[in-house]
Kinemage of the C-alpha trace (Angstrom):
@kinemage 1
@onewidth
@group {chain A} dominant
@subgroup {mainchain}
@vectorlist {calphas} color= white
{ca met a 1} P 222.862 246.951 111.540
{ca asp a 2} L 219.281 247.567 112.811
{ca arg a 3} L 218.376 251.214 112.977
{ca phe a 4} L 220.014 251.761 117.472
{ca glu a 5} L 223.145 250.666 115.670
{ca arg a 6} L 222.627 253.357 112.891
{ca leu a 7} L 222.870 256.031 115.347
{ca arg a 8} L 225.241 255.384 117.587
{ca gln a 9} L 227.293 254.066 114.612
{ca his a 10} L 228.605 258.715 113.791
{ca ile a 11} L 228.881 258.890 117.295
{ca asp a 12} L 232.617 257.490 119.319
{ca val a 13} L 230.089 255.674 122.899
{ca ala a 14} L 232.724 253.799 124.259
{ca his a 15} L 234.728 256.891 125.110
{ca gly a 16} L 231.630 260.347 124.847
{ca arg a 17} L 230.310 261.714 126.946
{ca gly a 18} L 226.132 261.308 125.733
{ca leu a 19} L 223.012 262.291 127.272
{ca glu a 20} L 219.774 260.407 125.676
{ca ile a 21} L 217.080 262.125 125.671
{ca gly a 22} L 213.165 260.078 126.433
{ca pro a 23} L 214.294 256.473 126.214
{ca leu a 24} L 212.110 255.352 128.520
{ca ala a 25} L 211.808 251.287 127.891
{ca ser a 26} L 214.127 251.390 124.920
{ca pro a 27} L 217.531 253.120 125.339
{ca ile a 28} L 219.388 253.640 121.768
{ca val a 29} L 222.388 253.342 123.938
{ca pro a 30} L 222.469 250.735 126.831
{ca arg a 31} L 225.043 252.063 129.757
{ca lys a 32} L 227.355 248.821 129.411
{ca leu a 33} L 228.056 250.399 126.403
{ca gly a 34} L 229.892 254.283 127.637
{ca glu a 35} L 229.033 257.131 129.659
{ca val a 36} L 225.129 258.050 129.850
{ca tyr a 37} L 222.925 259.729 131.552
{ca tyr a 38} L 219.026 259.676 130.670
{ca val a 39} L 216.719 263.371 130.855
{ca asp a 40} L 212.922 262.228 130.465
{ca his a 41} L 209.962 264.494 131.059
{ca leu a 42} L 209.229 262.635 133.743
{ca ala a 43} L 211.977 260.534 137.013
{ca thr a 44} L 211.303 257.342 136.964
{ca glu a 45} L 208.993 256.376 139.474
{ca asp a 46} L 206.168 258.773 138.356
{ca leu a 47} L 206.849 257.414 134.886
{ca val a 48} L 206.603 253.658 135.892
{ca ala a 49} L 203.168 254.572 136.686
{ca lys a 50} L 202.386 256.444 134.456
{ca tyr a 51} L 202.971 253.535 132.004
{ca thr a 52} L 202.178 250.672 134.511
{ca gly a 53} L 199.604 248.960 132.644
{ca asp a 54} L 199.808 250.370 128.948
{ca pro a 55} L 200.178 247.601 126.448
{ca gly a 56} L 203.323 249.408 124.214
{ca val a 57} L 205.546 249.580 127.457
{ca asp a 58} L 207.121 247.112 129.563
{ca glu a 59} L 207.121 249.355 133.536
{ca arg a 60} L 209.982 246.816 133.976
{ca lys a 61} L 212.295 247.732 132.369
{ca ile a 62} L 212.211 251.565 132.060
{ca val a 63} L 215.390 253.239 132.660
{ca ser a 64} L 215.962 254.980 135.581
{ca thr a 65} L 216.680 258.676 135.081
{ca asp a 66} L 219.444 260.824 136.007
{ca phe a 67} L 217.368 264.263 135.295
{ca val a 68} L 214.152 265.563 134.934
{ca trp a 69} L 213.798 268.266 131.150
{ca gly a 70} L 210.048 270.450 131.923
{ca ser a 71} L 209.382 273.757 131.788
{ca asn a 72} L 213.074 274.091 133.752
{ca thr a 73} L 215.808 274.205 130.594
{ca leu a 74} L 218.325 271.467 129.360
{ca ala a 75} L 220.963 272.728 130.794
{ca glu a 76} L 219.379 273.618 133.676
{ca ala a 77} L 218.475 270.215 133.579
{ca val a 78} L 220.993 268.749 133.665
{ca gly a 79} L 223.706 270.682 135.765
{ca ser a 80} L 227.273 271.415 135.520
{ca thr a 81} L 226.764 267.359 133.884
{ca ala a 82} L 227.092 268.668 131.118
{ca pro a 83} L 229.253 269.132 128.189
{ca phe a 84} L 228.426 265.722 126.542
{ca asp a 85} L 230.222 264.777 123.194
{ca tyr a 86} L 227.029 263.920 122.175
{ca val a 87} L 223.183 264.120 121.879
{ca val a 88} L 220.856 260.761 120.549
{ca ala a 89} L 216.682 260.805 121.107
{ca ser a 90} L 214.222 258.275 119.048
{ca his a 91} L 210.496 259.778 117.549
{ca val a 92} L 210.922 263.409 119.936
{ca leu a 93} L 211.332 265.098 118.331
{ca glu a 94} L 208.168 265.017 116.042
{ca his a 95} L 207.183 265.621 119.771
{ca val a 96} L 208.047 269.427 120.261
{ca pro a 97} L 205.783 272.486 120.632
{ca asp a 98} L 208.885 274.666 119.697
{ca met a 99} L 212.152 272.658 117.308
{ca val a 100} L 214.095 275.577 117.247
{ca gly a 101} L 214.305 275.606 121.008
{ca trp a 102} L 214.459 272.412 121.200
{ca leu a 103} L 217.287 272.480 119.147
{ca asp a 104} L 218.806 275.092 120.682
{ca glu a 105} L 219.319 273.673 123.676
{ca ile a 106} L 220.628 270.961 122.850
{ca ala a 107} L 223.564 272.626 121.795
{ca ala a 108} L 224.123 274.972 125.208
{ca val a 109} L 225.000 271.554 126.420
{ca leu a 110} L 227.106 270.378 123.438
{ca arg a 111} L 230.866 270.553 123.511
{ca pro a 112} L 232.497 272.061 120.403
{ca gly a 113} L 232.477 269.273 118.244
{ca gly a 114} L 230.080 266.962 119.360
{ca arg a 115} L 226.841 265.395 117.609
{ca val a 116} L 223.373 265.492 117.707
{ca ser a 117} L 221.690 262.432 116.146
{ca leu a 118} L 217.788 261.929 116.213
{ca ala a 119} L 215.726 259.004 114.601
{ca met a 120} L 211.871 260.205 112.878
{ca pro a 121} L 208.783 258.615 112.625
{ca asp a 122} L 208.272 258.254 109.114
{ca arg a 123} L 204.688 259.695 109.437
{ca arg a 124} L 202.820 258.217 106.005
{ca phe a 125} L 203.395 254.827 108.126
{ca thr a 126} L 202.321 256.501 111.754
{ca phe a 127} L 198.741 256.901 112.835
{ca asp a 128} L 199.778 260.430 112.232
{ca val a 129} L 199.173 260.334 107.616
{ca arg a 130} L 195.863 262.298 107.114
{ca arg a 131} L 197.676 265.084 109.279
{ca arg a 132} L 198.090 268.254 107.560
{ca asp a 133} L 202.001 269.880 107.256
{ca ser a 134} L 203.701 272.613 109.374
{ca asp a 135} L 204.528 275.485 107.987
{ca val a 136} L 207.537 277.388 108.664
{ca ser a 137} L 205.495 280.708 109.772
{ca glu a 138} L 203.386 278.151 113.303
{ca ile a 139} L 207.774 276.964 113.705
{ca val a 140} L 208.470 280.466 113.957
{ca glu a 141} L 205.886 281.566 116.079
{ca ala a 142} L 206.423 278.340 119.101
{ca his a 143} L 209.632 279.129 118.523
{ca leu a 144} L 208.264 283.326 119.087
{ca leu a 145} L 206.720 282.124 122.167
{ca gly a 146} L 208.804 279.694 123.687
{ca leu a 147} L 205.516 277.052 123.939
{ca arg a 148} L 206.730 274.066 125.782
{ca arg a 149} L 202.631 272.648 126.226
{ca pro a 150} L 201.498 271.751 121.674
{ca ala a 151} L 199.181 274.766 120.704
{ca val a 152} L 195.934 274.245 121.202
{ca arg a 153} L 195.501 273.915 116.587
{ca ala a 154} L 198.513 271.379 116.896
{ca val a 155} L 196.413 268.842 118.596
{ca ser a 156} L 193.361 268.972 116.602
{ca ser a 157} L 194.515 270.158 113.629
{ca thr a 158} L 192.694 269.419 110.493
{ca thr a 159} L 193.029 266.391 108.078
{ca lys a 160} L 193.851 265.527 104.836
{ca pro a 161} L 193.607 262.564 102.298
{ca pro a 162} L 196.247 259.853 103.168
{ca pro a 163} L 198.826 259.823 99.940
{ca ser a 164} L 199.607 257.649 97.912
{ca pro a 165} L 200.876 254.391 98.820
{ca arg a 166} L 204.752 253.803 98.697
{ca ser a 167} L 207.060 251.335 100.300
{ca pro a 168} L 208.657 252.125 103.906
{ca pro a 169} L 212.174 253.229 103.813
{ca ser a 170} L 214.330 249.397 104.156
{ca thr a 171} L 216.425 250.469 106.337
{ca ala a 172} L 218.119 253.356 108.341
{ca ser a 173} L 220.683 256.069 107.673
{ca thr a 174} L 222.233 258.877 108.612
{ca met a 175} L 223.891 261.728 107.476
{ca pro a 176} L 224.763 265.304 108.023
{ca ser a 177} L 222.609 267.477 108.819
{ca arg a 178} L 223.962 269.559 105.511
{ca ala a 179} L 225.799 267.909 102.726
{ca ser a 180} L 229.479 269.805 102.915
{ca ala a 181} L 231.687 268.088 104.931
{ca ala a 182} L 232.250 270.607 107.723
{ca pro a 183} L 229.726 270.309 110.596
{ca ala a 184} L 226.641 271.719 111.243
{ca asn a 185} L 225.241 274.667 112.930
{ca ile a 186} L 222.201 273.783 115.520
{ca ala a 187} L 219.759 276.462 115.402
{ca gly a 188} L 220.883 279.251 118.097
{ca ala a 189} L 224.588 277.745 117.935
{ca ser a 190} L 227.064 279.611 117.600
{ca pro a 191} L 230.776 279.096 115.237
{ca ala a 192} L 232.226 277.799 118.858
{ca ser a 193} L 229.530 275.127 119.597
{ca asn a 194} L 229.670 273.866 116.106
{ca ser a 195} L 228.511 270.417 116.161
{ca glu a 196} L 226.873 267.945 113.850
{ca ile a 197} L 223.535 266.642 113.465
{ca ala a 198} L 222.875 262.464 112.408
{ca thr a 199} L 219.573 262.112 111.282
{ca glu a 200} L 217.588 258.488 110.680
{ca thr a 201} L 215.563 258.787 106.958
{ca ala a 202} L 212.438 259.501 107.175
{ca asp a 203} L 209.792 261.224 105.076
{ca ser a 204} L 208.147 262.541 108.250
{ca ala a 205} L 207.558 266.148 108.248
{ca leu a 206} L 207.800 268.663 111.891
{ca val a 207} L 203.945 268.516 113.184
{ca pro a 208} L 204.121 267.830 116.536
{ca asn a 209} L 201.410 264.705 117.362
{ca ser a 210} L 198.760 264.235 119.968
{ca leu a 211} L 199.165 263.621 123.379
{ca thr a 212} L 199.126 260.309 123.722
{ca asp a 213} L 202.713 258.862 122.670
{ca lys a 214} L 204.326 256.342 124.646
{ca his a 215} L 206.822 258.606 125.680
{ca gly a 216} L 203.996 261.473 126.498
{ca pro a 217} L 203.494 265.406 127.218
{ca val a 218} L 206.677 265.463 127.363
{ca ser a 219} L 208.334 270.026 127.788
{ca pro a 220} L 211.288 269.795 125.422
{ca arg a 221} L 208.723 267.313 123.174
């Protein structure tokens, strides 16, 4: 089972209505598998123009974007297409300026009992390996300020000595966001809209990365 299959394993892709954030040229849920909508920080033609010539992205494979999520909220972007049965995103959360607000906006477009499946990188094996860890105060501050772009200090943070070398995880796994079997509350969600979160196992600190990631400076990141 590959990483994408693990991200889909607790989602009824064939019968549910889904939303994928930032699929670019490698969607977790291809349209052939079920009813899925794609949202990104730019319209399709703008994504193609942005990544043409980028050796890390085949612009010919960029999927058609259904919604653009920028200065608007996710609920405003998707409109009456919501609610969704699930939301998926791969390597997006670590770029989000306001993590709490981002999860809150996702909760707003999920049906009660809906699921969120996320994949995050292991920072030890990325170019961010020597960045300092974010602290709770930064996460709270970003939410109180409602940041839609990374703060200056988030993209110019000091470095730290590299950690002791360890082998990367051999497989990815999904898990509920809490140890109990009860559905987890997404930040800001009311008890009536409980939704489960599945994440790929990772050891990455929640640090907004630089604006040079292949997905670009997307506002909901």
